[in-house]
C-alpha positions as CSV (number, residue, x, y, z in Angstrom):
1,M,193.5,182.9,238.1
2,S,194.0,181.0,241.3
3,L,193.2,177.8,243.2
4,T,191.5,178.0,246.6
5,V,191.6,175.0,248.9
6,G,189.2,174.7,251.8
7,L,188.8,172.0,254.6
8,Y,185.4,171.8,256.2
9,M,184.1,169.8,259.1
10,D,180.4,169.1,260.0
11,I,179.7,170.1,263.6
12,D,176.7,169.9,265.8
13,A,176.1,173.6,266.7
14,G,172.9,172.8,268.5
15,G,170.5,173.5,265.6
16,D,168.4,171.1,263.5
17,E,171.2,170.3,261.1
18,L,175.0,169.9,261.2
19,E,176.9,173.0,260.1
20,D,180.0,173.1,257.8
21,V,182.8,174.9,259.7
22,E,185.9,175.9,257.8
23,S,189.1,174.7,259.4
24,F,191.5,175.7,256.7
25,D,191.5,178.0,253.6
26,A,194.4,178.9,251.3
27,N,194.8,180.4,247.9
28,I,197.6,180.0,245.4
29,T,198.1,180.9,241.7
30,H,197.5,178.5,238.9
31,N,200.9,179.4,237.6
32,L,202.3,176.7,239.9
33,N,200.4,173.8,238.4
34,T,203.4,172.7,236.2
35,M,205.6,172.6,239.3
36,A,203.0,170.6,241.1
37,G,202.9,168.2,238.2
38,K,206.6,167.7,238.3
39,A,206.4,167.1,242.0
40,G,203.7,164.4,241.5
41,I,201.0,166.3,243.3
42,Y,199.1,168.2,240.7
43,F,195.9,166.0,240.8
44,Y,196.1,165.8,244.6
45,V,196.2,169.5,245.0
46,W,194.2,170.8,242.0
47,R,191.8,167.9,241.3
48,P,191.5,165.6,244.2
49,E,187.9,164.7,243.3
50,E,189.1,163.1,240.1
51,L,191.2,160.7,242.3
52,G,188.2,160.0,244.6
53,I,189.8,161.9,247.4
54,E,187.2,163.4,249.7
55,V,188.9,164.0,253.1
56,A,192.1,165.6,254.2
57,G,193.6,162.4,255.6
58,Q,193.7,161.0,252.1
59,M,196.1,163.7,251.1
60,I,198.8,163.4,253.9
61,E,201.1,160.8,252.4
62,T,201.2,162.3,248.9
63,L,201.6,165.9,250.1
64,R,204.4,164.9,252.5
65,D,206.2,163.1,249.7
66,G,205.8,166.0,247.3
67,V,207.1,168.5,249.8
68,E,210.1,166.3,250.6
69,R,210.8,165.9,246.9
70,M,210.6,169.6,246.3
71,K,212.9,170.4,249.3
72,K,215.4,167.8,248.3
73,F,215.7,169.2,244.7
74,P,215.0,173.0,245.0
75,E,217.0,174.0,241.9
76,Y,215.1,171.6,239.7
77,F,211.7,172.9,240.9
78,K,212.8,176.5,240.7
79,Q,213.1,176.2,236.9
80,F,209.3,176.0,236.9
81,N,208.8,179.4,238.6
82,A,206.4,181.6,236.7
83,S,208.3,183.9,234.3
84,N,206.1,186.8,235.5
85,G,207.0,186.2,239.1
86,W,203.5,185.2,240.1
87,G,204.1,181.7,241.4
88,T,207.5,180.7,242.7
89,Y,209.0,177.8,244.6
90,E,209.5,180.1,247.5
91,D,205.7,180.7,247.6
92,F,204.6,177.2,246.9
93,V,206.6,175.1,249.4
94,P,205.4,177.0,252.5
95,W,201.8,176.9,251.1
96,L,202.0,173.2,250.7
97,E,203.5,172.8,254.2
98,K,200.5,174.7,255.7
99,Y,198.1,172.6,253.7
100,L,199.8,169.4,254.9
101,E,199.8,170.6,258.5
102,A,196.0,171.3,258.2
103,C,195.4,167.8,256.7
104,I,197.3,166.2,259.6
105,R,195.4,168.3,262.1
106,Y,192.0,167.7,260.5
107,P,192.2,164.4,258.7
108,K,188.4,163.9,258.6
109,A,187.7,167.4,257.1
110,K,186.1,167.5,253.7
111,I,188.1,169.0,250.9
112,S,186.6,171.8,248.8
113,I,188.4,173.1,245.7
114,W,187.6,176.2,243.7
115,R,189.4,176.7,240.4
């Protein structure tokens, strides 16, 4: 099972209604949810709607803090690597960095989560 995160923006494409355009899409295994919890970002990444988060700009500070924490203490976080190899620190940090970059680039984009 996996988590897919999408960022969408409404644009005027010339039709009668605004269109949702995807600006970012990324998928990661649920096996990393414990690591995310230890980094203090589980609800932000997996369940932002439960925190009232709707747009990417609301994620920036917490994602930045989580990535910094994980990079500062890699050995601590590596202990939460999935035993089956599907979900590792080495996979998760770059994924989070790309998500953070997209949030910074598209701060008004709507967040969509598929679990």
